[in-house]
N, C-alpha and C positions, 0 to 999 in steps of 0.2 A: 503493498501500499506506499502509495506517494505520500509524505508529508508536507503540508506547505506552510514551511518555515519561517514566511514572511508573516503571513496570514495570522498565525500562534502568536509572534511575537508583537506582533500588532493590537490583540489581543490582551496578551501581557501589559501593554502599555498603558491599555484602558482598565485593566485593574491595577496599575497602579499609579494612574489619576484617581482614582473611586478611593482608594488607599490614603493615600496623601491629602486629600480635601477633608475624606473620614475624620482623621485623626485633627485635622483644624478646625470642626466639628465642636469638639471636646476641651474647649477654651485654648485651641490653639495648640493642641498636643501639649499641654503642661504637665508636669510633676510623670511620675514612672509611670506611675499606674493608666496613664490617658496616652500615651504616646508607646507603652512598650508592645502592646500584641501589634500593633501598625508597623511599629520596626523588625518585629519579626518577618511579619509578613511579608516587608518588601524584601528582605532575606533571601527567602522562597521565590516570591520572584524573579530576583537574579540570580539565583542558581538558574532555574527555566530560560531566561532568555540567555544565557549564557552558553546550555546545553543547543539552545535551537539556532544560535549564531553559529554554531560549531566551533564554536570557541574563536571564532575569528572577530573578537571585540576592541574597538580601540582603544589606546589610551597614551595617556601623556605620562610620561615618564614624574617628568619636572611635579604637574600638579599630583600625582600619586603619593609622592617620596614628602610631597609640603603637607599631603593628608595626612601622611602616615606619622611625621613626626610630631604633627600638633596633636594625635591619637597620643603617640609617647608621652608627651609632654605631662601628661595627666596620670602617670603610671609613676615615674620618677619620686615626685615628694612621699610617694608611699614609704619608702628606702630611706629618707634622710628627715623629713619632717614629722613632728610630733603632732600636729594639726590636719593631716590628710586622714582621710578615711578613704577603705576601698570602695565604701558603695557611693560614695563622690564623681569616684576616678570611674569605674564601669557605669554610671548613671552619663554622666557627658561624653564618653568616650564612643559608648553604644550609639548615641543621637550624631555624633560627628561621622563615625563609620556610615551611618544610615544615608547622612546627606551625601557619603561621598558616592554610596551604590548611586543614588538617584540621580546624580550629575554625571556617572558612566552610563548610562543607561537613556535620560534625554540625549547624552551629545554622540550617541551612538541611533539612535532614533533619526528613520527619514524622514519625519514629520513634527519637527519638536515644535511647532508652533501649535501643537492642538496643547501643549501645557500652558502657556502661555493665556490662549482661548479660557481655559479650561479655570484660570487664576479670576480671570475678569468674570465670569459667570458667577463663580465662587463669594468675590469680593459686589457685585448685586444682591444675590440671597441673602452676604452680612449684613448689608447696608437696610435693604429692607427692616430685616429683625432690628437695627441697631434703632429705628426710629421708635423712641418708647412709647407714646401713647400709642406706635400699633400695637409694640411688642404686649405692653402691658394689656388691651381689652382683644388681639385677637393670635397673639401668641404666643401669650401666658403658658397657658400646657406644652409646646412644643419646646420653648424654650428652657423650663424649668427642667424635664427631660432629656434635653442637650447641654444639661451644664450650661445654661447661659445665666450669667449676674447682671448685678445692677438694672434690675428693673422697675421703673422709676412712670408713674403714672403724667409727671411734665416729658411734652414733644421736645422740651430743650437740651435734654440729655442724653448723651450718647448710654447705648447698653449694650446691643449686640452678642452674640456665641461669644466676643472674646469678649474676656472682663477686662482687657487692657487697653483703653480705648484708640490710644494711638499706635497702635498694628494695623488697626482698621484705618487708619489715616493712612499709613506708608502702601497698606493693599490698593487704597483709591488712589494716588500718586500717581504706581507702579501702572496699572491697570489703565487709568487716565491717557498717560506717558503711550503707555502701549497705542491705544485706540489713535490719540494725535497722528502719530508714529507713521498708521495705516492709514491717515489721511493724506499724511505727505508723499507715502510710496507711490500709493495709486491714483496716476492724474485721471486712468478713466474709471473712475468709482460709481454705481451704479448708484441713482437717486436714492431708492430707499437704504440702501449700507450709508449713505454718507448721512443720512437723519437719524438714522441709530445709531450713528458714529456720535454726533452733536447732542443726542437726547442722552447718552450713555455719559456724554463729556460733563455735560451739566449736571446730571444724577452722581458722579463720582466726585463732582466739586461741594458740592453741597453737604454729601454726606461727611467727608473731605471736611470740612468750614464746622459741620455741626462737632466735629468731634474737640476741637478748639483747639488741635495742636499747632503753634506758631511755626516749627520744626517743618512740619508735611507742608504747611500753605508756603514757606521759604523756598525750602526743594521743589516742591509744584511751580513757582513761577520761575526759578532759576533753570531749572530744568526745561521748562518748556522754551524759554527761551531761544537756549541753548541748541535745540533739537530745530528750531525757522531757524537758527542762522547756517546749521551744518547743513540742511535741505535747503537751503535758499530758496528761504518761502516767507520772506520777511512780510510779508503782507495777510499773512495769516497771524502774526501775531496779533495782529488787533483783534480780528476773531474768536481767538484763544485767551485774549484781556477781559473781551466783551464779555465769550460765555466766564470767566473767572467776577465779576462783577455782579454780572448778573444774578449766579449761582451766590453772592454774598448778599444780596437783598432780600433771597430767597428765603436764604439758612437765619438771616435775622429775623424773618416775618412766624419761624413756625411756633413761635410763641403765643401769636394770635393767634394763626389761623393753621395750628397745625397742619398733620399731616397733607392735606386737603393743597394747600398752597405751592408742594412740590408738585403734584399733580398737576394741576395748572399750569407751574413752569414748565416742564416737560411738554404737555402739549403747545404750549405758545414756542418751545425750542423746536418742538417737530411742524409747525405752521413757518414760523419764521424761515428755518431753512428751507423747507417746498417751495414758499415763495420765493426764496434768494436763486432757486437753484432756476425756477420757470420764467423770472422775470430781469431776472439781470440783464438782459438787452433789451427789456421796456422797463430806461432809467425812471421815468416819471410814475409806473405802478408799483417800483419797489420801493423809490421813496414813500411812497403813501403808505406802503401797507411797515416801512419800515419804521416811519414815524409811529403811525400807528402803537405801533410797541412799544415804541418809548412814551408816547405818555399815558398809554399802561404803566407801564412801569413807574414814570412820574407820579403819576394817581395813586399807586402804592403807598410810595414813601412819601407822601403826602397823608395820607391815611394812616402810617401809622406811624408816623410825629405828631401826629394831632387827638390820641387816643390814650394818653398817660402810660405809654411806653417807652421805653429808650430809641431815638428813631437811629436808622443805620448808622451815620455820622459815630455816635453816641458809641454803639456795637462796637465797633472798628476800632475806637478808644480804647474801650473796653479788653478788648482782646486784649489787642499790645500791650496792656498797662500790668495786668497777671503775670507776676514770674513768680511765683511763690513757688512752684516746681521748676523752675530753673536752677530756681537758688537751693532747692533741696538735691537738686543732684549734684551740684557742685560739693554737696557736704558729703556724698555717697565717695566721688570723687576724689577729695580728699583724705578722705580717711581710709579708701583703698591704696591711695599711693603712701600713705603711713604704715598699713601693713605692707607693702611692697617692698617701702626701702627700712622697714624697720630690724632689718636683717640679712649678711651677703646671701645668706641663704635661699632664703625668701626672694630674693631679685633674681636669684642665678635659676633656683629649681623648681620657685611658685611654692605654694602654699595650699596645692588639692586641690579637686573639685568641689564647689561649695563652701570653697572654706568662707568667702563673703560674710553670708549667711549667720557662720557661727564663732567668727571672729572678732566682725564689727564691733561687737559692742566694749571690744578690750581698748578702741581707741577713739571710737566715740566724745567730744564735748559737748552736744545737744541730745535729750531725748527723739530718738523717733527709730520706725522698724522697718526696716527693708531686706528683701533675700537678695537681693542682686546690686551689684554696681553702677544699673541702669549705663553698662557701656559696654558693647562689645570687646572692644578692644583694651581695658582698664582690666576686664573680669578676666579676659584669657592670659594678661599679665600678672595678675596675683593667683591666678591659681595655676597656669603653666611654665612661668617663671620666662625665662629670657629664651628658654629654647621654645615655647608656646608663640611668646606675641613674635618671635622672629620667623617661625613658620607662616605664620598669617600675611606677616606685613610683605615677607617674600614671595609668596604666592597672589598676593594682591598686585603687587607691582607686576609682577611676570603677566597678568592678566590683563589688564591696562596693557602693557607692552603690545602684545600678540595678539588684541583684540581683532578681532577685521570687521564686523559690522561697528560701526560708531554711533549708530539709534540707540542702541541697545548698551554699550558700555555705557552712555549717559544714565540709563536705568542703572546701571551695576554701578557706577558713583554714586549715586540717589542713594540707592539702599545702602553702603557704606557709611554713607556721612550720617546717615541716618540711625545705624548701629551704633557708631561711633558715640553717640549722644542717648544712647534711649536700652532698654532689655532686647535682648535677640538670642542669646543663646540659649536661654531657660525656654522659648517657645519652640519645639520639633518643629512643628510645619511652616514656623516663618525660614528655618534651616532650609530647608525644602522649596522655600520662595527664593533662596538665595541658591539653591542647587538649580533650579531655572533658565535663574537669569545668568548665571553662569555658564550655560550650556548654548544660550542662544548667542551670546558675543564671538561665538565660532574661533575655537584655536584648535591651530594644526594638528592632527591628532596622527598615531600609528598604528599595525600590529605588534607590538610588543616582543623581543624573546622570549623564548621559552624559560631561562632563570627567572628574567622578572613576575614571567606570568605566575609560576610553581611561586615565589613568593607572596603574592597577592591571595591565590588558593590559601596558601597555610593562614593567613592572618585571617582569611573571609575564614573557614573552620574552625579559627582558634574564638572568635567572634560568634559562630553561629551557636556550637555550643552552649557560651557563654547563655546566649540569648534562650538556647530549648530551655537550659535550669533555669533561668529567670520564669519562663513562662509554665514552666510544669510547676511550679511553686504557685504563681499565681492563682490557677485552677487547681492545685488540692487546699488551697488552703479557705478555711471555714470561716463564713459570714458574719457566724453568730459566737464568739469565744467569751463574752459575760453574760451567763447566765445560770440565778442560783433556782430556776425553776428544774434544772437539768436532774436525770439519776447521775448518779457515780458512773453507773457504768459509758451512759451519753458521753457524761461528761470528759470523759480517761478518754473515747474517741476523739474528740476536739483536742485534747493534749496531742493525741498520738498522730495528729494532721498538721497539727503546729510545728511540730518536732518532725515531721517528715518534709514542708514548706521551708524549714528551716536547713533541711539537709544540701536541701537545692539552688535555694539562695541565703548563704547564711550572713551576710553583711547585711541587709534591707533592717534600717531601726524598726517601721511598721510590723516587721513579719516579730522579731526577738520581742517588741515589748507586748504585742498581741498575746505571744505564745505567754508570756509573764501571766498578766491578766487572767487566761482559763486556768494556769493553775493555781493561781490566788481565786479563783471561783471554786476550784475542786477542794480547795482547805476550805474555804468558806462551809463548802456541803458536807463533808466532812465534823465540821463542828456544829453545825445544824442536828447534822443525825445523831451525835455525840451529846447535846444537850437534851433532845427528846425522846432517845429509845439509850440510852446511853452504853451505845455502840463505842468498842474502843479501836481504834484507827491508829494507834503513835506511829508506828512504822512504817505506814504508808504518810501519814501527814509530813515525816520527817524527809522522807523519800521526795512528796511535792517539793516539799522548801528547801531544800537540796535542789532541786532543779530551778526553782524561781531563782539563788543565788547567784548560782552559773549563769544563767540568762541574764542575771544583769551585770554581770563581772563580764561579759559579752558586750551589752550596752556601752560600758566606760572603754573598754578596750578598742572598740570600732569607730564610735563616736566621742571620744579623747571628751573632751574638755565643752561640750554641748551643755547648756543646763539643764534642759531636760532629763538629759541620764543621770545626771546626777542628782538630781529629786530625787530621780528614783530608785536610786541606788539607798541615798539617804534611810526614803519611806517604808522601803521594804527589809533591810538590815534590821532598821529599829521596830518595824513591826513583829519581824519575825528572830530578834536579836537572841534571847535565851534559848529558842532553837534550836538555832545556829552552833551557839557554845557548846553544847548539847552534844548537838551531831559531828561536827568539827573537829572538839578540844575537850571532851571528854574525859580525858586522861590528865586535862590540868585547865580546868575551869577558867582559873584567875589571868592566865594567858592568854586563854580565847577573849576573854573580854578585855583584857588592853590591848589585843589587837586590834579588835574591830571598833573600839574606839580612835584608835590614831586614823585609822583609815577613813574612819566618818568622817573624824573632823578635819583629813588633809583634802577629803572631796568636798565639802563643805568648805574650806576654804580656797575653795576654785573657783566655786562661784562670787568671792569678793575681787578674787584676783584679776578675773578673767572677765567678770560682768559688771563689773562696780558702776558703770553709767544705767544701767538697765532694774528699772524698777521694781519689774514681777523679779528679779532675781536676786535684787537683794531682799526682798521680802520673807522669800525659801531661804534665803541666808540666814538673816533673823529669827525666823521661828524653826528652821531647824536645826541653827547652833543651842537655841533655851531650849528645845523638847529632849537632845540629847544630853547637853549639861542634868536637866531633872532627871534625865534617866537613870543618868552613871552618877549621879551625888545619889540617888539610892541601889545601884549595885552598890557603890563604894562602902557605905552603910552594913552590907553584908558579907561581901569579900573582904574589905580592907585593903586595897591594893595602894601600896605608896606613888604606885607608877600612874595610877589611874587618879589619884590625888593632886598629883603632880601637874597633870595634863587641864583637869578642872579649875586650879588655881591658875594655874596658866590664862587661860579663858576666862575668869573671872575679873580676871586684872584688865586687861586686851581688852574688850568687849563689854557692850553694855545687855547685860541678861535680866529680860523680864521676870523677873519671877514671883 
């Protein structure tokens, strides 16, 4: 039977498109649990794509090596830095690698443009969901199902599937630039397509303006002008700028008229382009219709300014006066740079994946909560050190130098500038957008030698095994870990499932913590049974408590100075202190209590040392120190340990204890 390899590859590409944008539906493919399955399916698609390409995949060695070095930079800190975590390295590296696979498939595609078209369609869908008045009244249920956030009744605030509106803004910019590019490329574009293109531009611009992203607006205007100049379509700058100003007027009126003003605006745009196309040779009629449209716009402006609402001019001033978000970003950058240059090791080797979210509190001068630096390059520098940032900068310079399509190069540079000042690495979907634009700029590629292919295949297999283990753990993991209504037998099955999940994915903090919760629930059920029925299960209870202790030791081992793992450690050791001493130090009770006290004080002091600027961490610190002090005063009265007395005396002298 003859197999049509070309047709199968095409089907695989459409499946890839579906998977990429399906990931985007879940908050932009944020966090591991939102993107893990999609990343794994992309690897499976890559295997099939390679098979049906009969091994004839074109690669660029320079680009492949840069990606490989970037991935390696996230694992090097594990051997050098105390701050680096295995889960952080795996989490980020797997996303970057999946981005590389997407780039390879798209760059080898015979029809790259379908990917950017799919992005435009996806952006339109997101834009429709983004109108909060519509989201709240019509799309509330599907948005909740898709995990969309920030659904508000007011139509002036952005919501959408993405919880972070700036990402929607840059998608609107990229999509609009693509449409503008198509208008310039095709001299004899059909009337219907021209109308659709201009309506799309107005829609993308309105949604982008409603996000209130100043960076996106600035990039949009500059990039549009650059595309006009490169294509020598200077007269089109007036048309595009008119669309932007027109969209700004419409966006400012959503507070008064809701989403219906946008619908009216799109209809007016369609009629305007239709009349311009058909009446361009009949100047008098064209001027008449153009005058009518301007008259309508002026009327709307007048109504807008005389109904106790801010006029369009006031809204423009307000739009560019609010720089609170920008100031906060520079605070993130400053604190990230403090971490980077706090030691030569940090600058050279980085601090590991997800380092900012766990370490920023050690250097912050003001109270804030942030999981990201809000800069792609600073974050790579912080996490991957000089190796990581050098890899990405060399890759970008190479792509800019070798790019063959100048229009897509402008889109690529736009995306880079946006990534410089905003979150990027966290959102798996945005990495795929980056990969799409990278592939569209067209770089010379060739079929590589056997040795290079073997290296790529070996790396692929290693990543595939790792992701397979994570996916197995994802499906094994029970959804209900804390249920006092369970029987002991049922709860034991939950514990066994948690253990099995951890065998496949031992570094995931959530799995570790839920395993602890499942064990703690089992002990609670045992105690209830003992109180009601007088059943003595001391040996089983000790066995489970020891599992809890070993598990929280893994929390500390893998997440180190994370304030939540420290809180877990202190809480569970405090709760099961007597049992732990009996289990592990039954031959020397006094020594057991002394060692646990030293460990608990050491962990508690980490909260003060590393998280002194975080109010929650300091509250935990004070409460934990107070509880431990009271507990060990009581213990010391029984066992009379001079070591415990000296530790407590030191704590009482140096810390405020609320007895």
